[in-house]
C-alpha positions in Angstrom: 34.6 -16.9 -51.3 32.3 -19.6 -52.6 32.6 -18.4 -56.2 36.4 -18.4 -56.0 36.3 -22.0 -54.8 34.0 -23.2 -57.6 36.2 -21.5 -60.1 39.3 -23.2 -58.7 37.6 -26.5 -58.8 36.4 -25.9 -62.4 40.0 -25.0 -63.5 41.2 -28.4 -61.7 38.5 -30.4 -63.7 39.6 -28.8 -66.9 43.2 -29.4 -66.4 42.6 -33.1 -65.4 40.2 -33.5 -68.5 42.9 -32.2 -70.7 45.6 -34.3 -69.4 43.6 -37.6 -69.4 41.4 -37.1 -72.4 43.3 -35.1 -74.8 45.5 -37.9 -76.2 42.6 -40.5 -75.8 42.3 -42.2 -79.1 39.9 -45.0 -77.9 36.8 -45.9 -79.7 33.4 -47.0 -78.4 31.8 -49.5 -80.8 28.1 -50.5 -80.8 26.7 -53.4 -82.9 23.2 -53.9 -83.7 21.6 -56.3 -86.3 24.5 -56.0 -88.7 25.3 -52.6 -88.0 28.2 -51.1 -86.2 28.4 -47.6 -84.7 31.9 -46.2 -83.7 32.1 -43.3 -81.3 35.0 -41.5 -79.9 35.4 -42.6 -76.3 35.5 -39.0 -75.1 32.3 -38.2 -76.8 30.8 -41.3 -75.6 31.7 -40.5 -71.9 30.3 -36.9 -72.3 27.0 -38.3 -73.8 26.8 -40.8 -71.0 27.5 -38.4 -68.3 25.0 -35.8 -69.9 22.2 -38.6 -70.1 22.6 -39.6 -66.5 22.4 -36.1 -65.4 19.4 -35.4 -67.5 17.7 -38.5 -66.3 18.6 -37.6 -62.6 17.1 -34.2 -63.2 14.1 -35.5 -64.8 13.5 -38.0 -62.0 13.8 -35.3 -59.3 11.4 -33.1 -61.1 8.9 -35.8 -61.5 9.2 -36.6 -57.7 8.8 -33.0 -56.8 5.7 -32.7 -59.2 4.2 -35.9 -57.6 5.0 -34.8 -54.1 3.7 -31.1 -54.6 0.2 -31.8 -52.8 2.0 -32.9 -49.6 4.0 -29.7 -49.0 1.0 -27.6 -50.2 -1.2 -29.3 -47.4 1.4 -28.9 -44.8 1.7 -25.2 -45.8 -1.9 -24.7 -45.5 -2.1 -26.6 -42.2 0.9 -24.3 -41.0 -1.0 -21.4 -42.1 -4.1 -22.4 -40.2 -2.1 -23.3 -37.0 -0.6 -19.8 -37.2 -4.0 -18.3 -37.6 -5.4 -20.3 -34.7 -2.5 -19.6 -32.3 -3.0 -15.8 -33.3 -6.7 -16.0 -32.6 -5.8 -17.5 -29.1 -3.2 -14.8 -28.4 -5.8 -12.3 -29.5 -8.3 -13.8 -27.1 -5.8 -13.4 -24.4 -4.9 -9.9 -25.1 -8.6 -8.9 -25.3 -9.5 -10.7 -22.2 -6.9 -9.1 -20.0 -7.6 -5.8 -21.7 -11.2 -6.1 -20.4 -12.9 -6.4 -23.8 -14.6 -9.7 -23.0 -16.9 -9.6 -26.1 -14.1 -9.6 -28.5 -12.1 -12.0 -26.4 -15.0 -14.5 -26.6 -15.2 -14.3 -30.3 -11.5 -14.6 -30.7 -11.5 -17.6 -28.5 -14.4 -19.2 -30.4 -12.6 -18.5 -33.6 -9.5 -20.3 -32.3 -11.8 -23.4 -31.2 -13.2 -23.4 -34.8 -10.0 -23.4 -36.5 -8.6 -26.2 -34.4 -10.8 -28.4 -36.1 -9.1 -27.8 -39.5 -5.6 -28.2 -38.2 -4.5 -31.8 -37.9 -1.8 -30.9 -35.3 -4.2 -29.0 -33.1 -7.2 -31.4 -33.4 -5.5 -33.5 -30.9 -4.0 -30.8 -28.8 -6.0 -30.9 -25.7 -4.2 -28.1 -24.0 -5.0 -25.8 -26.8 -8.7 -26.6 -26.9 -8.9 -26.2 -23.1 -7.2 -22.8 -22.9 -9.4 -21.5 -25.8 -12.4 -22.9 -24.1 -11.5 -21.3 -20.7 -10.9 -18.0 -22.3 -14.3 -18.1 -24.0 -16.0 -19.2 -20.6 -14.2 -16.7 -18.7 -15.3 -14.0 -21.1 -18.9 -15.1 -20.8 -18.5 -15.1 -17.0 -17.3 -11.6 -16.9 -20.4 -10.7 -19.1 -22.7 -12.5 -16.6 -23.8 -15.0 -19.2 -23.9 -18.0 -16.9 -26.0 -20.4 -19.1 -23.6 -20.2 -22.1 -20.6 -20.3 -19.8 -21.8 -23.5 -18.2 -22.6 -25.1 -21.6 -19.0 -24.3 -22.8 -17.5 -26.0 -19.5 -19.6 -29.0 -20.0 -18.5 -29.3 -23.7 -14.8 -29.0 -22.6 -13.2 -32.5 -22.7 -11.1 -33.9 -20.0 -7.7 -35.2 -21.0 -7.2 -37.8 -18.1 -4.1 -37.6 -16.0 -1.5 -37.5 -18.6 1.2 -35.1 -17.7 0.4 -32.7 -20.5 -3.3 -32.5 -19.6 -3.3 -32.6 -15.8 -2.3 -29.0 -15.4 -4.8 -27.6 -17.6 -7.7 -29.8 -16.3 -6.8 -28.8 -12.8 -6.8 -25.1 -13.8 -10.2 -25.7 -15.4 -11.6 -27.1 -12.2 -10.2 -24.2 -10.0 -11.5 -21.6 -12.4 -15.0 -23.5 -12.5 -15.0 -23.5 -8.7 -14.1 -19.8 -8.3 -16.9 -18.9 -10.8 -19.4 -21.1 -8.7 -18.3 -19.1 -5.8 -19.0 -15.9 -7.6 -22.3 -17.2 -8.4 -22.9 -17.9 -4.7 -23.2 -21.6 -5.4 -20.9 -23.0 -2.5 -22.1 -26.8 -2.9 -21.0 -26.8 -6.6 -17.8 -25.2 -5.8 -17.0 -27.7 -3.2 -18.0 -30.5 -5.5 -15.4 -29.2 -8.0 -12.7 -28.9 -5.4 -13.4 -32.4 -4.2 -12.3 -33.7 -7.7 -8.8 -32.2 -7.4 -5.9 -34.6 -6.6 -4.5 -34.3 -3.1 -1.4 -32.5 -4.1 -3.4 -29.8 -6.1 -6.0 -29.5 -3.2 -3.3 -28.3 -1.0 -2.2 -25.4 -3.2 -2.8 -21.9 -2.0 -5.4 -21.1 -4.7 -7.5 -24.3 -3.9 -7.2 -23.4 -0.2 -8.3 -19.9 -0.8 -11.4 -21.2 -2.7 -12.1 -23.9 0.2 -12.0 -21.0 2.5 -14.5 -18.9 0.5 -16.8 -21.9 0.1 -16.7 -22.7 3.9 -17.5 -19.1 4.8 -20.3 -18.9 2.0 -21.9 -22.1 3.7 -21.5 -20.6 7.0 -19.2 -23.3 8.4 -16.8 -21.1 10.5 -14.9 -24.1 12.1 -14.1 -25.4 8.6 -13.1 -22.1 7.4 -11.0 -21.6 10.6 -9.0 -24.8 9.8 -8.5 -23.9 6.0 -7.3 -20.2 7.1 -4.8 -21.8 9.4 -3.4 -23.8 6.6 -3.3 -20.8 4.3 -1.5 -19.0 7.2 1.0 -21.7 7.3 1.6 -21.3 3.7 2.1 -17.7 4.3 -0.8 -16.7 2.1 -1.4 -13.8 4.3 0.7 -11.2 6.2 1.1 -11.9 9.9 -1.4 -9.1 10.8 -4.1 -10.2 8.3 -3.8 -13.8 9.3 -4.2 -12.9 12.9 -7.2 -10.9 12.2 -8.8 -13.5 9.9 -8.4 -16.4 12.4 -9.6 -14.2 15.2 -12.8 -13.2 13.2 -13.4 -16.8 12.1 -13.2 -18.1 15.6 -15.5 -15.5 17.0 -17.8 -16.3 14.2 -17.8 -20.1 15.2 -18.5 -19.1 18.8 -21.4 -16.9 17.9 -22.8 -19.8 15.7 -23.3 -22.1 18.6 -26.7 -22.5 20.2 -26.0 -24.3 23.4 -23.3 -25.1 26.0 -22.5 -28.6 24.3 -21.9 -26.8 20.9 -19.8 -24.3 22.6 -17.6 -26.9 24.3 -17.3 -28.8 20.8 -16.2 -25.6 19.1 -13.8 -24.7 21.9 -12.1 -28.1 21.7 -11.6 -27.8 17.9 -9.8 -24.7 18.3 -6.1 -24.8 18.1 -3.9 -23.7 21.2 -3.3 -20.5 19.4 -6.9 -19.7 19.1 -7.6 -20.5 22.7 -4.7 -18.4 23.8 -6.1 -15.3 21.8 -7.5 -12.9 24.4 -10.3 -11.8 22.1 -11.4 -15.3 21.3 -11.3 -16.5 24.8 -13.1 -13.4 25.9 -15.9 -14.1 23.5 -15.9 -17.7 24.5 -16.4 -16.8 28.1 -19.2 -14.3 27.4 -21.0 -17.2 25.4 -20.5 -19.5 28.3 -22.0 -17.0 30.7 -25.0 -16.6 28.3 -25.5 -20.4 28.5 -25.4 -20.4 32.3 -21.9 -22.2 32.5 -19.8 -19.3 33.5 -17.4 -21.4 35.4 -16.2 -23.1 32.1 -15.9 -19.6 30.6 -13.6 -18.5 33.6 -11.6 -21.8 33.1 -10.8 -20.7 29.6 -9.9 -17.2 30.9 -7.6 -18.4 33.6 -4.4 -19.0 31.5 -4.8 -15.6 29.9 -5.4 -13.9 33.3 -2.2 -15.4 34.8 -0.1 -13.5 32.0 -1.8 -10.2 31.7 1.2 -8.6 31.4 2.0 -10.3 28.0 -1.5 -9.5 26.3 -1.0 -5.7 25.7 -3.6 -3.1 26.6 -6.4 -4.3 24.3 -6.2 -8.0 25.2 -6.0 -7.1 28.9 -9.1 -5.1 28.6 -10.9 -7.8 26.7 -9.9 -10.5 29.3 -10.7 -8.2 32.2 -14.2 -7.2 30.9 -15.0 -10.8 30.0 -14.3 -11.9 33.6 -16.7 -9.2 34.8 -19.4 -10.6 32.7 -18.9 -14.0 33.8 -18.5 -13.5 37.5 -21.7 -15.2 38.5 -21.0 -18.1 40.9 -17.2 -17.0 41.1 -15.3 -19.0 43.8 -12.8 -17.9 46.4 -9.8 -19.2 44.2 -10.1 -16.2 42.1 -9.8 -13.6 44.6 -6.0 -13.7 45.0 -5.7 -13.5 41.3 -8.0 -10.5 41.0 -6.4 -8.6 43.9 -2.9 -9.1 42.5 -3.9 -7.8 39.0 -5.6 -4.9 40.8 -2.5 -4.0 42.5 -0.5 -4.5 39.4 -2.7 -2.2 37.2 -4.0 0.5 39.5 -4.9 2.9 36.8 -6.4 0.3 34.3 -10.1 0.8 34.3 -10.9 -2.5 32.8 -9.0 -4.4 35.5 -10.6 -2.3 38.1 -14.1 -3.1 36.7 -13.3 -6.7 36.7 -12.0 -6.5 40.3 -15.2 -4.8 41.4 -17.4 -7.2 39.7 -15.5 -10.1 41.4 -15.8 -8.5 44.8 -19.4 -7.7 44.5 -20.1 -11.3 43.5 -18.1 -12.3 46.8 -20.2 -9.8 48.6 -17.1 -8.0 49.7 -19.0 -4.6 49.5 -16.4 -2.4 51.2 -13.6 -3.4 48.9 -15.8 -3.3 45.7 -16.7 0.3 46.0 -13.5 2.0 45.1 -12.6 0.0 41.8 -16.1 0.3 40.7 -16.2 4.0 41.1 -12.9 4.3 39.3 -14.2 2.1 36.5 -17.6 4.2 36.2 -15.7 7.5 36.1 -13.1 6.6 33.4 -14.3 7.9 29.9 -11.9 5.6 28.3 -13.7 2.5 29.3 -16.5 1.1 27.1 -19.9 2.6 28.0 -21.3 -0.9 28.6 -18.8 -1.6 31.3 -19.4 1.9 32.8 -22.9 1.3 33.0 -22.3 -2.0 34.7 -20.0 -0.6 37.2 -22.7 2.2 38.1 -25.4 -0.4 38.5 -23.2 -2.6 40.6 -22.8 0.5 42.8 -26.4 1.0 42.9 -26.8 -2.6 44.2 -24.2 -1.8 46.9 -26.1 1.2 47.9 -29.3 -0.6 48.0 -27.7 -3.4 50.2 -26.7 -0.6 52.6 -30.0 0.9 52.6 -28.8 4.2 50.9 -31.8 4.7 48.4 -30.7 8.2 47.4 -27.1 7.1 46.3 -28.6 4.1 44.7 -30.9 6.4 42.5 -27.9 8.6 41.7 -25.9 5.6 40.6 -28.7 4.4 38.3 -29.0 8.0 36.8 -25.4 8.0 36.1 -25.7 4.6 34.5 -28.6 5.7 32.3 -26.8 9.0 31.3 -23.8 7.1 29.8 -24.4 7.0 25.9 
């Protein structure tokens, strides 16, 4: 189609030239130093147009020749840039493919090519990505010294929009590697450098949780885990198990009653209402000779035993049995009500028996203790405690034979 258009235009020009120049009898006269040159006007126009076209073509050719080094330089730079980008992509592919030696070599090649490319020389993001790939490969290869050397050589790009993301990613990766090395303080120092918004991200919180657990600070780990649970970083079941284990770990880490109170006060209400956590706290309080405080922590749960489930009810009941020392008469009504509500629950019967023994109600204590001691579903420790309490009752009644039999039964429980 373009050829047809050009032919039509050519015909049109020929027709116009024939109509305007065919009968043109004009002359172009040139005078120089006594000489005169006469040319046909048509010939003069053709020569003038041809000369102009030739000069234009020559000037364009000269400009292209003089400007040839620029395009050549751009072409070489573009080729080097493509080579550097290809090396970076190769490093990524090798890294994700598990070939870390090759990934490190490709990343180092990309870093070296960056110096020769003007566009990439100032590209902070490109250099950081290549450096992180090289350092990550060395981390996988357990070459910590060279990894740390690479990280120290990596520049920081400030808080510019294009650089902040990759710098934050570098800090998060460095913190994760420090945790893999077991260096909790270094990981926490790197996490402290993060901006507040970045520090609240799920990955940063996960690393803070790992660091707190590594440094054996279960209370700090518990607070971080709760933030992660609020971010829905875990399933509901996993979050419950993690929070419970951290709370119990915090309780096990205390060394006196004051530390126990402080830890309990730092718990959220959800932790304090967890039957397993409250049961462990009550047992720890009993171990520190403050069982009354442990019973106070158990009371809200005891008042709603029906909502705890079988496992939670058993934990609370057995914890009450372990912390029954010095129990006052205010608990009798609660325990007897629970005993009537759960006549076949061995853990509740064991708790009732322990409370009745503590209150020296020997006649009422015998039946629930026998039921608890004979129930094989109950924990061996609770069964042994029930038989020892029965032996104590028999001793109080002067029945030494029965006391010996109860102690024998307690000793026979694995």
